[in-house]
C-alpha positions as CSV (number, residue, x, y, z in Angstrom):
1,M,-48.9,-84.8,37.8
2,K,-52.5,-84.8,37.9
3,I,-55.1,-86.8,36.0
4,F,-58.5,-85.8,35.7
5,S,-61.7,-87.9,35.2
6,R,-64.3,-86.6,32.8
7,A,-66.7,-85.4,35.5
8,E,-63.7,-83.4,36.8
9,L,-63.2,-81.9,33.6
10,E,-66.6,-81.1,33.0
11,H,-66.9,-79.3,36.0
12,A,-63.5,-77.3,35.8
13,V,-64.0,-76.2,31.9
14,K,-67.2,-74.3,31.0
15,L,-67.9,-73.3,27.5
16,D,-68.0,-69.4,28.3
17,T,-66.8,-66.2,26.8
18,V,-63.4,-66.7,28.4
19,A,-63.1,-70.1,26.9
20,L,-64.4,-69.0,23.6
21,G,-61.7,-66.1,23.6
22,V,-58.8,-68.6,24.1
23,I,-60.1,-70.8,21.1
24,R,-60.3,-67.4,18.8
25,N,-56.9,-66.5,19.9
26,G,-55.7,-69.9,18.9
27,F,-57.3,-69.6,15.3
28,V,-55.7,-66.1,15.1
29,A,-52.3,-67.7,15.9
30,L,-52.8,-70.1,13.1
31,A,-53.9,-67.8,10.6
32,E,-50.6,-65.3,11.7
33,D,-48.4,-68.6,11.3
34,R,-47.3,-68.6,14.9
35,V,-48.5,-72.2,15.5
36,V,-46.2,-75.1,15.1
37,M,-47.8,-78.0,14.1
38,P,-46.3,-81.1,12.5
39,P,-48.4,-83.7,10.5
40,I,-50.2,-85.9,12.6
41,L,-48.7,-89.3,13.1
42,S,-50.7,-92.5,12.5
43,M,-50.2,-95.9,13.1
44,D,-52.4,-98.5,11.9
45,V,-53.2,-101.8,14.1
46,A,-54.6,-103.6,11.6
47,E,-54.8,-107.5,12.9
48,N,-57.4,-105.8,15.8
49,N,-59.1,-103.2,13.5
50,G,-57.4,-100.1,15.1
51,E,-55.4,-97.2,14.9
52,V,-53.4,-94.5,16.8
53,D,-53.1,-90.9,16.2
54,V,-50.6,-88.8,17.7
55,K,-51.3,-84.9,17.4
56,T,-49.4,-82.2,19.0
57,A,-49.0,-78.5,18.6
58,Y,-47.4,-75.2,20.0
59,I,-48.3,-71.5,19.9
60,E,-45.1,-69.2,20.2
61,G,-45.7,-67.4,23.3
62,V,-47.9,-69.7,25.4
63,P,-46.0,-71.5,28.2
64,Q,-47.4,-75.0,27.5
65,F,-47.8,-77.1,24.5
66,A,-49.9,-80.4,24.4
67,I,-49.9,-83.7,22.8
68,K,-52.8,-86.0,22.3
69,V,-52.8,-89.9,21.8
70,S,-56.2,-91.0,20.0
71,P,-56.7,-94.3,19.5
72,G,-59.7,-96.2,18.0
73,F,-60.5,-99.7,17.8
74,F,-63.7,-100.3,15.8
75,D,-64.5,-103.7,16.8
76,N,-64.4,-102.9,20.6
77,P,-68.1,-102.5,20.8
78,K,-68.4,-106.2,20.0
79,L,-66.8,-106.3,23.3
80,G,-69.0,-103.9,25.2
81,L,-66.0,-101.6,24.8
82,P,-65.8,-98.2,23.7
83,S,-64.2,-97.7,20.2
84,L,-62.4,-94.3,20.8
85,N,-60.3,-93.2,23.8
86,G,-57.4,-90.9,24.3
87,L,-55.0,-89.0,26.5
88,M,-53.6,-85.3,26.5
89,I,-50.7,-84.2,27.9
90,L,-49.6,-80.8,28.8
91,F,-45.9,-79.8,28.9
92,S,-44.2,-76.6,30.2
93,S,-43.0,-75.0,27.0
94,Q,-40.0,-73.8,28.8
95,T,-38.8,-77.0,30.5
96,G,-40.5,-79.9,28.9
97,L,-42.0,-80.8,32.0
98,I,-45.5,-82.3,32.5
């Protein structure tokens, strides 16, 4: 398993014509009903003015699928912390391994 820093991601992922093509293909797959995308799982953490959303999707024929966990704790700026955070995990759609 590899954990990437923001700087590593910015260096590795460029918004070029290849990336735009991948994004386009994703929207085409969605329009053609080839995307498995369950409803967003959402959980409130009311006592701390927070919430957590979990999103996932799979495109038929693509060898990976992703899960995104996205918490928002909206009083964090009062503590000098960011209010948003997140994690994305890429799994093999053939074996389920990371």
